[in-house]
Backbone as a ProteinNet text record, in pm:
[ID]
protein_1_A
[PRIMARY]
MDEVVDESPPTGLGLRRQQLRQTGPCEIFKQVLMAATALGVATSWLAKLLVVAATFFTVGRQYRGEKVTLLEALRAMLGLWPKLFVNNLYSTGFTFPVFMVSLTAAMIIIFNASSDAVKYFAFVVIALVLIILAVAIQTLSIFATAVTCYEKTYGWAAYEQAQKLLQRKWNSVPLFALIFYVPVWIYATLFSYLLKDLPRTSLLEELFRIVSYAIVITFLDQRLIVSGALFYFSCFEKPDEQNVSDDMEAGYDSIPSQEV
[TERTIARY]
-3013.5	-2874.8	-2874	-2792.9	-2784.9	-2714.5	-2770.5	-2707.8	-2582.7	-2482	-2356.7	-2370.8	-2351.2	-2362.5	-2223.6	-2210.2	-2081.9	-2066.9	-1979.8	-1958.2	-1834.3	-1777.3	-1660	-1702.1	-1616.1	-1650.3	-1670.7	-1764.2	-1790	-1671	-1658.5	-1551.2	-1609.8	-1531.7	-1571.1	-1699.9	-1794.5	-1920.6	-2003.9	-1998.7	-2073.3	-2025.2	-1894	-1838.7	-1882.2	-1884.2	-1925.3	-2072.1	-2157.4	-2298.5	-2316.6	-2239.7	-2248.1	-2203.8	-2098.8	-2053.1	-2157.9	-2226.5	-2330.4	-2448.5	-2483.9	-2593.4	-2559.1	-2431.2	-2388	-2363.7	-2364.2	-2337.5	-2467.5	-2469.7	-2588.2	-2610.1	-2730.4	-2760	-2672.9	-2639	-2554	-2414.8	-2362.6	-2229.2	-2230.2	-2336.8	-2348.4	-2355.9	-2432.8	-2444.2	-2309.8	-2232.2	-2099.6	-2008.8	-2016.2	-1933.8	-1973.4	-2104.3	-2151.1	-2104.7	-2110.5	-2066.8	-1917.7	-1839	-1695.3	-1667.1	-1741.4	-1722.4	-1759.9	-1869.5	-1909.4	-1807.3	-1749.4	-1645.8	-1523.1	-1484	-1369.5	-1395.6	-1518.5	-1553.4	-1551.2	-1597.8	-1594.4	-1453.7	-1364.1	-1224.4	-1163	-1199.1	-1142.8	-1186.5	-1307.6	-1358.7	-1344	-1293.7	-1285.2	-1187.4	-1079.9	-981.7	-1045.8	-1122.6	-1189.9	-1292.6	-1368.9	-1468.4	-1402.5	-1288.8	-1219.5	-1170.2	-1120.7	-1076.1	-1191.9	-1308.9	-1425.5	-1465.3	-1461	-1496.1	-1394.8	-1266.8	-1162.3	-1181.7	-1210.2	-1230.7	-1348.8	-1459.8	-1577.7	-1552.8	-1478.5	-1452.9	-1364.8	-1254.5	-1166.6	-1239.2	-1319.9	-1396.3	-1491.8	-1562.8	-1659.3	-1591.1	-1480.1	-1408.1	-1356.7	-1303.6	-1253.4	-1361.7	-1478.7	-1587.5	-1639.1	-1651.7	-1698.1	-1596.8	-1468.2	-1364.3	-1373.7	-1415.1	-1428.9	-1569.7	-1652.4	-1785.8	-1883.5	-1862.7	-1950.8	-2036.6	-2152.9	-2242.3	-2196.7	-2234.9	-2198.5	-2325.7	-2339.3	-2452.8	-2407.1	-2502.7	-2471.1	-2415.1	-2469.2	-2421.3	-2276	-2240.4	-2101.9	-2008.2	-2052.2	-1969.5	-1949	-2054.2	-2041.5	-1946.1	-1954.3	-1863	-1718.9	-1699	-1563.9	-1510.9	-1596.4	-1555	-1511.2	-1592.4	-1562.2	-1441.6	-1420.3	-1308.4	-1175.4	-1179.2	-1055.2	-1000.2	-1084.5	-1035.8	-920.4	-913.8	-795.9	-665.2	-668.3	-547	-511.4	-613	-586.9	-535.6	-578	-525.8	-376.2	-333.1	-189.7	-116.2	-174.4	-112.7	-97.3	-197.8	-191.3	-83.9	-60.1	49.5	183.3	201.3	324.5	334.7	223.7	225	261.7	205.8	241	387.2	435.5	576.7	670.4	625.5	706.3	699.3	579.8	557.6	617.8	601.5	646.4	796.7	882.7	1027	1064	1000.1	1030	995.2	880.4	839	931.7	968.3	1053.4	1193.5	1249.3	1382.5	1379.7	1276	1264.8	1249.5	1167.3	1148.2	1276.4	1347.6	1474.2	1576.9	1586.9	1681.8	1647.1	1517.9	1476.7	1510.3	1486.1	1515.5	1665.1	1745.7	1891.2	1942.8	1895.9	1943.1	1895.9	1771.1	1717.5	1791.3	1822.7	1888.9	2038	2097.5	2242.4	2279.2	2181.7	2212.3	2271.9	2362.4	2432.2	2352.9	2256.4	2179.4	2037	1948.8	1809.8	1796.2	1882.9	1876.7	1901.9	1999.3	2028	1909.4	1846.2	1730.5	1616.8	1586.8	1478.4	1509.2	1631.9	1670.5	1659.5	1709.4	1702	1557.1	1474.3	1333.4	1265.7	1293.3	1232.7	1278.6	1407.7	1460.7	1399.5	1396	1341	1192.1	1119.6	976.6	953.3	1036.1	1022.3	1050.3	1156.5	1189.1	1077.7	1023.6	916.5	792	759.4	642.8	662.9	782.6	810.9	799.5	857.2	848.9	705.4	629.9	490.3	408.8	431.4	360.8	399.6	529.6	575.3	515.6	517.3	463	312.8	242.9	98.3	62.6	133.8	107	138.2	249.4	284.3	180	128.1	25.9	-103.1	-140.4	-260.6	-244.2	-126.4	-101.7	-98.8	-41.8	-41.8	-183.9	-269.3	-409.8	-476.4	-446.4	-501.8	-452.4	-324.8	-269.5	-340.2	-366.1	-435.4	-577.2	-645.3	-783.8	-796.2	-696.7	-710.2	-618.6	-517.5	-418.5	-393.8	-479.9	-470.4	-338.7	-275.1	-146.2	-158.3	-99.2	-105	24.1	38.3	159	277.8	394.8	518.3	516.9	458.2	451.2	368.6	263.6	182.4	262.2	345	426.5	534.9	588.8	686.8	622.4	504.3	434.3	394.9	352.8	317.1	437.7	554.4	675.6	711.2	692.2	720.3	626.6	499.8	404.2	434.5	473.7	500.3	626.1	713.6	832.6	795.5	679.9	634.4	580.8	537.2	464.5	526.4	653.4	711.9	713.9	728	728.3	591.1	486.4	351.9	312.4	391.4	356.7	352.3	450.1	439	310.1	270.5	145.1	25.8	31.5	-74.3	-86.3	28.3	28.1	-25.7	13.1	-31.3	-182.2	-237.4	-380.2	-464.8	-418.8	-504.7	-465.6	-337.6	-298.5	-307.4	-247.8	-239.3	-377.6	-471.4	-604.5	-672.9	-651.3	-711.4	-656.8	-525.1	-465.5	-513.4	-517.3	-560.3	-707	-790.7	-933.6	-960.3	-893.5	-912.9	-866.9	-755.5	-705.5	-801.9	-849.9	-943.4	-1074.7	-1123.8	-1249.3	-1234.4	-1120.3	-1095.3	-1090.8	-1030.7	-1022.9	-1161.6	-1246.1	-1381.3	-1463.3	-1450.5	-1523.1	-1473.7	-1344.6	-1288.2	-1345.5	-1375.1	-1426.1	-1575.8	-1646.2	-1788.8	-1813.4	-1917.5	-1945	-1988.7	-1951.2	-1988.3	-2085.6	-2208.6	-2307.3	-2390.1	-2387.2	-2466.4	-2397.5	-2442.9	-2387.1	-2424.6	-2542.4	-2584.4	-2494.7	-2451.1	-2360.3	-2224.5	-2179.7	-2054.4	-2068.5	-2183.2	-2208	-2215	-2276.2	-2281.4	-2141.6	-2055.8	-1917.8	-1846.4	-1862.2	-1795.2	-1846.5	-1978.9	-2037.8	-1996.5	-1994.7	-1955.9	-1812.3	-1724.9	-1584.6	-1568.3	-1642	-1632.3	-1680.6	-1787.5	-1839.6	-1738.5	-1677.8	-1580.8	-1459	-1406.5	-1289.4	-1321.6	-1441.8	-1481.9	-1489.6	-1544.9	-1553.6	-1414.8	-1322.9	-1188.1	-1115.4	-1135.2	-1073.3	-1125.6	-1256.5	-1314.2	-1260.9	-1246.8	-1192.5	-1050.7	-970.6	-832.9	-827	-914.9	-915.8	-954.3	-1059.5	-1102	-992.7	-929.6	-821.4	-704.7	-672	-563.8	-594	-719.9	-757.6	-744.9	-789.9	-777.7	-631.9	-551.5	-409	-342.9	-387.5	-335.6	-363	-486.1	-519.6	-443.2	-406.9	-333.2	-191.5	-142.6	-7.4	-0.8	-114.9	-117.6	-134.4	-36	-39.4	-152.4	-192.4	-301.3	-403.1	-486.4	-578.6	-678.9	-708.9	-807.5	-755.9	-621.3	-563.8	-531.4	-583.4	-558.3	-627	-558.3	-616	-708.5	-836.7	-932.2	-964.8	-926.6	-943.9	-1089.5	-1130.1	-1264.4	-1271.3	-1154.3	-1153.1	-1221.7	-1297.8	-1369.2	-1299.5	-1272.3	-1216.6	-1278.7	-1343.6	-1406.2	-1514.1	-1570.6	-1683.2	-1648.8	-1528.2	-1494.1	-1403.8	-1399.4	-1308.1	-1172.9	-1072.8	-941.7	-863	-777.1	-687.6	-552.7	-505.4	-380.4	-261.8	-154.3	-32.5	24.1	78.4	139.7	289.2	358.2	502	528.2	608.2	637.8	782.1
5817.3	5771.7	5618.1	5561.7	5415.9	5362.4	5250.5	5186.1	5111	5115.9	5047.4	4901.4	4812.8	4669.8	4612.6	4547.4	4485.9	4354.8	4354.8	4235.6	4157.1	4190.9	4117	3977.2	3879.6	3741.1	3727.5	3644.5	3626.9	3562.4	3595.9	3538.6	3493.6	3414.3	3372.8	3293.6	3337.8	3266.7	3270.5	3384.3	3393	3293.4	3275.7	3177.7	3036.9	3007.9	2874.8	2849.8	2951.1	2935.3	2910.9	2983.5	2963.1	2822.4	2772.6	2637.1	2533.6	2556.2	2462.9	2463.4	2583.6	2589.5	2515.2	2517.3	2450	2301	2256.8	2116.4	2038.7	1923.9	1840.1	1774.9	1722.7	1658.4	1536.2	1461.6	1343.5	1382.7	1490.9	1535.1	1586.2	1656.6	1704	1585.6	1483.3	1364.5	1294.8	1291.7	1230.9	1306.8	1441	1520.4	1496.9	1488.4	1460.2	1321.6	1224.8	1089.7	1085.9	1162.3	1167.9	1229.7	1336.3	1398.4	1302	1228.5	1130.3	1018.2	979	875.8	923.5	1049.2	1104.6	1107.1	1143.8	1143.2	1001.4	906.1	767.5	715.9	754.3	713	774.3	900.5	968.1	902.7	847.1	784.5	632.2	575.4	428.8	371.6	444.8	395.4	377.2	480.2	470.8	357.9	346.8	240	103	88.9	-39.7	-72.1	28.5	5.1	-41.9	18.2	-23.2	-167	-201.5	-338.5	-438.6	-403.4	-492.2	-514.9	-407	-419.7	-511.2	-490.3	-573.3	-719.1	-741.3	-878.1	-953.3	-890.8	-956.7	-981.6	-885.9	-903.1	-1022	-1030.8	-1138.5	-1274.4	-1281.6	-1408.3	-1453.2	-1358.1	-1393.3	-1447.3	-1383.4	-1431	-1566.7	-1583.2	-1711.4	-1822	-1788.1	-1887.6	-1941.1	-1855.2	-1897.7	-1949.1	-1964.8	-2020.2	-1925	-1794	-1695.2	-1628.9	-1582	-1513	-1368.2	-1312.3	-1174.9	-1097.3	-982.1	-894.7	-775.2	-712.1	-596.2	-482	-461.8	-354.7	-377.1	-501.1	-531.9	-508.6	-545.5	-523	-373.9	-294.8	-150.1	-90.5	-135.6	-87.1	-123.1	-243.1	-284.1	-196.7	-167.2	-82.7	54.9	115.9	251.1	254.5	147.4	146.4	110.1	37.9	-14.5	66.4	140.7	199.9	298.6	378.4	466.3	388.5	276	194.6	126.8	80.9	21.3	125.2	248.8	356.7	374.2	370	378.2	259.4	140.5	22.8	40.1	97.7	118.4	218.4	316.1	410	337.2	247.2	167.6	79.1	17.6	-68.1	11.4	131.2	217	257.5	284.4	319.2	206.1	82.1	-32.7	-52.8	-39.1	-73	30.2	157.8	262.5	257.9	249	240.2	116.8	3	-119.1	-100.1	-41.3	-19.1	78.9	187.6	288.1	234	158.3	100	0.5	-81.8	-179.4	-110.1	-5.9	67.3	135.9	196.6	262.9	162.9	48.5	-53.9	-105.2	-124.4	-171.9	-70.3	57	160	170.5	162.9	172.1	55.2	-64.8	-182.9	-180.7	-141.6	-140.7	-41.3	76.1	178.3	152.3	75.9	52.6	-88.8	-174.6	-312.6	-316.7	-411.1	-421.3	-497.9	-579.1	-658.2	-675.8	-717.8	-740.6	-858	-957.9	-1073.7	-1032.6	-944.1	-895.1	-816.3	-737.1	-658.9	-750	-852.3	-943.5	-1020.7	-1065.5	-1139.5	-1050.7	-928	-835.5	-802.9	-786	-756.4	-871.1	-994.7	-1111.3	-1122.1	-1101.6	-1111.6	-1004.5	-880.1	-770.5	-792.6	-837.8	-864	-974.4	-1079.4	-1189.4	-1142.3	-1063.9	-1010.8	-919.9	-837.8	-746.5	-823	-930.4	-1011.1	-1076.4	-1129.9	-1193.9	-1092.6	-974.7	-871.4	-824.8	-813.6	-771.5	-873.1	-1001.7	-1106.6	-1102.8	-1085.7	-1081.2	-961.8	-844.7	-724.8	-737.7	-791	-807.4	-904.3	-1016.3	-1113.9	-1055.4	-983.8	-920.2	-816.3	-742.6	-642.1	-706.7	-819.7	-890.5	-938.8	-992	-1038.7	-921.2	-809.1	-691.2	-643.6	-651.7	-616.6	-710.9	-840	-936.9	-909.8	-877.1	-845.1	-723.4	-623.7	-504.1	-536.8	-622.4	-654.9	-745.7	-831.5	-934.2	-914.2	-826.2	-816.7	-674.3	-580.8	-443.3	-375.3	-414.9	-359.1	-307.3	-191.3	-137.2	-62.9	-22.6	47.9	-45.2	6.8	-70.1	-193.3	-181.2	-296.2	-409.1	-375.4	-478.6	-552.1	-479.4	-544.4	-632.1	-588.9	-673.3	-802.8	-791.9	-911.3	-1000.9	-940.4	-1018.5	-1093.8	-1028.1	-1094.7	-1213.8	-1199.7	-1310.8	-1428.8	-1397.8	-1504.8	-1574.2	-1495.8	-1553.1	-1638.5	-1621.3	-1705.5	-1853.2	-1880.8	-2019	-2071.5	-1979.4	-2021.6	-1971	-1927.4	-1875.5	-1981.9	-2107.6	-2213.1	-2232	-2179.1	-2190.4	-2069.6	-1961.7	-1840.3	-1863.8	-1935.3	-1959.4	-2031.1	-2130.8	-2200.7	-2107.8	-2025.4	-1927.1	-1832.3	-1786.7	-1696.7	-1765.9	-1891.5	-1965.5	-1985.5	-2010.5	-2040.1	-1913.4	-1807.3	-1691.6	-1568.9	-1548.7	-1431.1	-1455.2	-1564.4	-1589.4	-1600.1	-1679.6	-1683.1	-1546.9	-1465.8	-1332.4	-1247.3	-1248.3	-1169.9	-1218.2	-1348.6	-1403.4	-1369.1	-1389.3	-1364.3	-1216	-1128.8	-985.5	-942.3	-998.3	-963.6	-1009.4	-1133.4	-1185.3	-1107.7	-1075.6	-1001.9	-861.9	-797.7	-665.6	-673.5	-780.3	-797.7	-817.2	-896.5	-918.6	-790.2	-712.7	-586.4	-487.8	-492.8	-401.9	-427.4	-553.6	-589.1	-566.1	-535.3	-509.5	-379	-372.6	-248	-136.7	-15.7	100.9	186.5	141.5	211.3	310.7	300.4	391.1	413.6	516.9	549.2	443.9	383.5	279.4	156.7	122.4	8.8	39	163.4	201.9	195.7	239.5	231.3	85.6	0.1	-142.9	-201.8	-158.4	-206.4	-169.6	-45.3	1.2	-74.3	-89.6	-158.3	-305.3	-370	-511.4	-530.6	-443.8	-454.8	-431.9	-334.7	-306.8	-425.4	-492	-607.4	-721	-747.6	-856.9	-828	-706.1	-670.2	-679.5	-635	-643.9	-789.2	-875.4	-1017.5	-1078	-1045.9	-1100.8	-1047.6	-919.9	-863.2	-931.6	-953.1	-1019.3	-1161	-1230.3	-1366.4	-1365.6	-1268.6	-1260.2	-1224.2	-1133.7	-1092.5	-1209.2	-1280.8	-1395.7	-1501.8	-1526.9	-1625.5	-1582.4	-1452.1	-1402.6	-1416.4	-1391.6	-1406.9	-1552.1	-1644.8	-1786.7	-1830.5	-1776.1	-1807.1	-1758	-1643.2	-1591.1	-1689.6	-1738.9	-1832.5	-1963.3	-2000.7	-2125.6	-2117.6	-1996.4	-1982.2	-2027.5	-2039.1	-2088.7	-2239.5	-2310.2	-2456.2	-2515.3	-2446.3	-2494.4	-2382.3	-2359.1	-2246.8	-2256.2	-2378.4	-2390.2	-2335.1	-2318.5	-2272.1	-2123.3	-2051.3	-1907.9	-1841.2	-1743.5	-1665.9	-1560.7	-1573.4	-1475.6	-1380.3	-1255.3	-1156.7	-1113.4	-1072.6	-1020.4	-870.4	-808.7	-665.7	-637.8	-531.8	-496.6	-378.8	-394	-283.1	-289.3	-179.3	-169.2	-275.4	-325.7	-415.8	-560.5	-602.6	-743.7	-786.3	-917.3	-972.4	-988.1	-916.6	-921.7	-1041.6	-1092.4	-1201.7	-1140.9	-1146.4	-1081.4	-1146	-1068.2	-1119.2	-1233	-1331.4	-1444.2	-1441.1	-1508.2	-1520.5	-1610.2	-1562	-1637.2	-1680.4
-5075.7	-5072.4	-5068.2	-5155.6	-5160.2	-5036.9	-4986.5	-4871.9	-4914.4	-4828.8	-4856.2	-4814.5	-4910	-4883.7	-4858.4	-4743.9	-4708.4	-4784.6	-4883.9	-4965.8	-4923.6	-4809.8	-4763.1	-4720.4	-4741.5	-4705.5	-4555.3	-4514.5	-4370.8	-4301.1	-4176.1	-4094.6	-3961.5	-3890.7	-3756.7	-3756	-3669.9	-3653.8	-3780.6	-3851.7	-3976.3	-4079.7	-4088.5	-4181.4	-4143.3	-4014.4	-3969.5	-4002.6	-3986.6	-4020.6	-4169.9	-4250.4	-4394.6	-4433.6	-4368.8	-4397	-4358.2	-4245.5	-4203.2	-4299.3	-4352.6	-4448.9	-4577.6	-4614.8	-4736.5	-4715.9	-4591.7	-4560.7	-4553.3	-4616.8	-4616.1	-4481.4	-4456.4	-4326.9	-4300.1	-4405.2	-4385.1	-4337.2	-4395.4	-4355	-4211.3	-4173.5	-4035.2	-3939.2	-3977.7	-3892.7	-3879.2	-3987.8	-3981.9	-3885.8	-3889.3	-3798.8	-3653.6	-3629.1	-3493.2	-3449.4	-3541.2	-3509.2	-3479.1	-3554.8	-3529.2	-3392.8	-3358	-3226.7	-3114.5	-3134.4	-3033.5	-3022.1	-3135.4	-3133.1	-3056.9	-3080.3	-3007.7	-2857.4	-2819.5	-2677.1	-2621.7	-2702	-2657.9	-2638.4	-2728.7	-2714.5	-2589.5	-2562.3	-2445.2	-2314.7	-2313.4	-2190.6	-2190	-2299.3	-2308	-2205.7	-2176.2	-2080.2	-1942.8	-1901.2	-1771.8	-1772.2	-1880.3	-1888.4	-1882.5	-1948.6	-1946.7	-1806.5	-1733.6	-1596.6	-1509	-1527.3	-1449.4	-1481.3	-1609.6	-1649.6	-1595.2	-1601.9	-1549.6	-1400.5	-1326.9	-1182.6	-1152.2	-1222	-1197.7	-1235.7	-1344.5	-1389.5	-1290.8	-1247.8	-1151.1	-1019.7	-977.1	-853.9	-865.4	-977.4	-997.1	-1005.1	-1078.8	-1090.4	-953.8	-875.2	-743.1	-651.5	-653.4	-568.4	-615.5	-746.6	-799.7	-772.5	-778.1	-752.5	-610.4	-516.5	-377.9	-346.8	-451.4	-433.3	-369	-383.8	-323.4	-430.3	-389.7	-481.1	-499.9	-612.9	-646.3	-675.2	-611.5	-638.5	-720.9	-786.7	-870	-785.9	-665.7	-579.4	-539.9	-508.6	-472.5	-590.3	-710	-828.5	-854.1	-834.5	-852.4	-749.8	-625.7	-522.3	-556	-609.2	-648.3	-760.6	-858.9	-970.7	-922.5	-837.8	-791.3	-699	-623.1	-530.3	-592.4	-705	-761.9	-878.5	-949.6	-1073.6	-1053.3	-943.5	-929.7	-918.2	-847.1	-833.4	-965.9	-1038.6	-1169.1	-1267.8	-1251	-1335.3	-1313.7	-1187.9	-1158.1	-1219.8	-1209.3	-1271.4	-1421.7	-1486.5	-1630.6	-1668.6	-1583.1	-1609.3	-1608.5	-1513.2	-1510.6	-1634.6	-1674.4	-1792.8	-1917.4	-1929.6	-2042.8	-2036.4	-1915.3	-1899.5	-1937.1	-1920.2	-1962.7	-2114	-2169.4	-2310	-2404.2	-2374.1	-2466.3	-2492	-2389.4	-2418.1	-2499	-2468.6	-2544.7	-2691.5	-2717.8	-2856.6	-2927.2	-2860	-2922.8	-2949.1	-2854	-2874.8	-2989.9	-2995.8	-3104.3	-3238.9	-3242.9	-3368.2	-3412.3	-3317.8	-3351.4	-3402.2	-3334.5	-3378.6	-3517.4	-3543.5	-3675.7	-3784.1	-3758.1	-3858	-3884.1	-3778.6	-3796.3	-3879.5	-3847.9	-3920.6	-4065.2	-4087.2	-4223.3	-4311.9	-4258.4	-4339.7	-4357	-4266	-4272.9	-4315.7	-4337.7	-4376.3	-4516.1	-4535.4	-4663.9	-4768.2	-4726.7	-4822.3	-4771.6	-4863.8	-4825.7	-4729.4	-4743.6	-4654.4	-4510	-4490.4	-4355.3	-4301.4	-4386.3	-4343.9	-4299	-4379.8	-4345.1	-4217	-4203.1	-4083.2	-3959.6	-3970.4	-3857.1	-3822.3	-3925.2	-3900.7	-3826.9	-3868.4	-3803.4	-3658.2	-3634.1	-3498	-3408.5	-3457.4	-3377	-3351.7	-3453.5	-3435.8	-3333.5	-3338.1	-3242.5	-3100.1	-3083.5	-2950.6	-2900.7	-2990.4	-2951.8	-2908.6	-2979.8	-2943.6	-2807.2	-2783.3	-2654.3	-2540.7	-2560.1	-2456.8	-2436.4	-2545.3	-2533.3	-2454	-2480.3	-2406.1	-2258.4	-2230.9	-2091.9	-2017.6	-2082.2	-2017.3	-1997.1	-2097.7	-2085.7	-1973.9	-1967.2	-1861.2	-1724.1	-1713.4	-1586.8	-1547.5	-1645	-1616.1	-1567.3	-1629.2	-1584	-1440.3	-1409	-1272.6	-1174.9	-1215.6	-1128.8	-1102.5	-1203.2	-1183.8	-1084.5	-1096.9	-1001.8	-860.1	-846.5	-714.5	-656	-739.2	-691.5	-646.3	-720.5	-687.7	-565.9	-543.7	-440.2	-319.9	-330.8	-223.9	-174.1	-207.6	-157.3	-194	-300.7	-341.2	-483.6	-511.2	-646.8	-677.2	-801.4	-843	-855.6	-821.2	-833.9	-744	-624.2	-533.4	-593.9	-667.7	-732.3	-838.9	-913.4	-1016.2	-953.1	-840.4	-771.8	-722.6	-663.3	-616.8	-734.3	-844.6	-963.3	-1017.9	-1015.7	-1064.3	-975.5	-844.1	-752.8	-778.4	-801.5	-829.1	-961.3	-1061	-1192.5	-1194.8	-1097	-1092.3	-1082.2	-1023.5	-1013.6	-1146.7	-1233.1	-1352.9	-1482.7	-1479.5	-1603.3	-1712.6	-1674.7	-1776.4	-1840.3	-1776.1	-1831.9	-1915.6	-1909.4	-1983.3	-2134.1	-2194.6	-2339.9	-2378.5	-2298.3	-2327.1	-2307.6	-2203.4	-2179.9	-2298.7	-2349.9	-2465.1	-2589.5	-2608	-2725.8	-2725.1	-2606.8	-2597.2	-2600.6	-2534.5	-2514.8	-2597.8	-2627.4	-2704.2	-2854.2	-2900.6	-3044.5	-3109.2	-3054.9	-3117.4	-3120.1	-3015.9	-3013.2	-3126.4	-3145.1	-3253.6	-3389.4	-3408.3	-3537.4	-3563.8	-3463	-3480.7	-3506	-3430.6	-3450.6	-3589.4	-3636.8	-3770.1	-3878.6	-3868.6	-3968.4	-3966.7	-3847.3	-3837.9	-3896.3	-3870.7	-3928.6	-4080.7	-4132.7	-4277.9	-4337.9	-4270.8	-4320.7	-4318	-4210.6	-4203.2	-4307.6	-4337.5	-4436.8	-4574.7	-4606.2	-4738.3	-4753.3	-4644.7	-4656	-4730.7	-4814	-4887.4	-4793.1	-4827.4	-4747.3	-4828.2	-4835.9	-4916.7	-4836.6	-4705.5	-4623.3	-4490.1	-4422.5	-4292	-4188.3	-4200.8	-4107.3	-4116.4	-4237.3	-4252	-4189.6	-4201	-4136.6	-3985.2	-3933	-3789.2	-3744.2	-3824.7	-3793.7	-3788.9	-3879	-3880.7	-3751.1	-3707.7	-3585.9	-3463.4	-3452.5	-3337.6	-3335.2	-3451	-3457.6	-3412.1	-3458.8	-3420	-3270.1	-3215.3	-3071.7	-2989.3	-3033.6	-2960.4	-2959.5	-3074.4	-3082.6	-2995.6	-3002.6	-2922.4	-2773.4	-2734.5	-2594.2	-2548.3	-2631.9	-2597.4	-2580.2	-2670.4	-2661.2	-2537.7	-2506.4	-2386.4	-2260.6	-2254.7	-2138	-2123.6	-2233	-2228.9	-2173.9	-2216.3	-2169	-2021.1	-1976.8	-1836.6	-1745.9	-1782.3	-1702.3	-1698	-1811.8	-1816.1	-1728.3	-1730.1	-1646.3	-1498.4	-1460.2	-1319.5	-1274.5	-1357.7	-1322.9	-1321.4	-1411.9	-1413.5	-1285.2	-1234.4	-1107.6	-994.4	-984.8	-877.4	-890.7	-1013.3	-1031.9	-976.8	-948.4	-892.9	-747.9	-683	-546.1	-551.4	-498.9	-507.7	-425.3	-317.6	-233.5	-217.7	-319.3	-313.6	-200.1	-152.4	-44.6	87.1	96.4	221.5	218.8	118.5	114.6	233.6	290.2	398.1	338.7	360	310.6	424.2	406	511.4	521	640.3	660	634.6	610.5	583.7	451.2	447.2	325.4	259.9	130.8	53.3	-84.3	-123.5	-254.8	-274.3	-164.8	-177.5	-197.7	-172.2	-188	-74.5	-48.9	50.4	-14.7	32.7	-31.2	17.9	-67	-31.8	0.8	122.9	158	89.1	74.3	12.5	95	26.9	93.3	70.2	156	137.2	17.4	-74.5	-196.1	-192.1
[MASK]
++++++++++++++++++++++++++++++++++++++++++++++++++++++++++++++++++++++++++++++++++++++++++++++++++++++++++++++++++++++++++++++++++++++++++++++++++++++++++++++++++++++++++++++++++++++++++++++++++++++++++++++++++++++++++++++++++++++++++++++++++++++++++++++++++++

């Protein structure tokens, strides 16, 4: 008796095995790389919080003329990241509504404008307002991070304290933005354009492109964080008279809140 051969197409796990057999090694490596990239993106927020905590801690200790050890930096990272996570939630809560309102206003004006001149004018005005708000929110977020790292305050209270400190330096924010934000945006845009024009003849060149871009963005972020920490200290007219507490939190000497 002839055996019955099942000629139905494979499904489930069998289909996946057949697809893998038909897939070349380069394609499999690309899929693995994409999965690793997705995992990296998922953990990048936490990694950035740890780096921010360590950077602010190091700048604060160096500003007071104290040495920094690796163990102290690690303790600061582990102790501060939950509070910085809460701060980032507030920052996202501020940024998302501003972006959505600006986008909605732009779409309404563009679709209902009577002429192209009105559309262009409205676009320029909305873009300018959005940039100003983005700079203000970013600067406030940096100051809130500094308050969390140096004054044992986080969340909404950190943003309130940051706003009080910035009242002394609001006239310096445009200059701060011009020096630290604008060059970063220009440099990142130009670097992205240069990487885009590079030939993509192999997977290694694509990996080199990704790593190069990540290094540049990390360098620019670190520059902005250090500048923000120093800008925070500049809000105190007499930094030598700051009360440095002996209480230890997250491995650093915190600077208590002052009356503003």
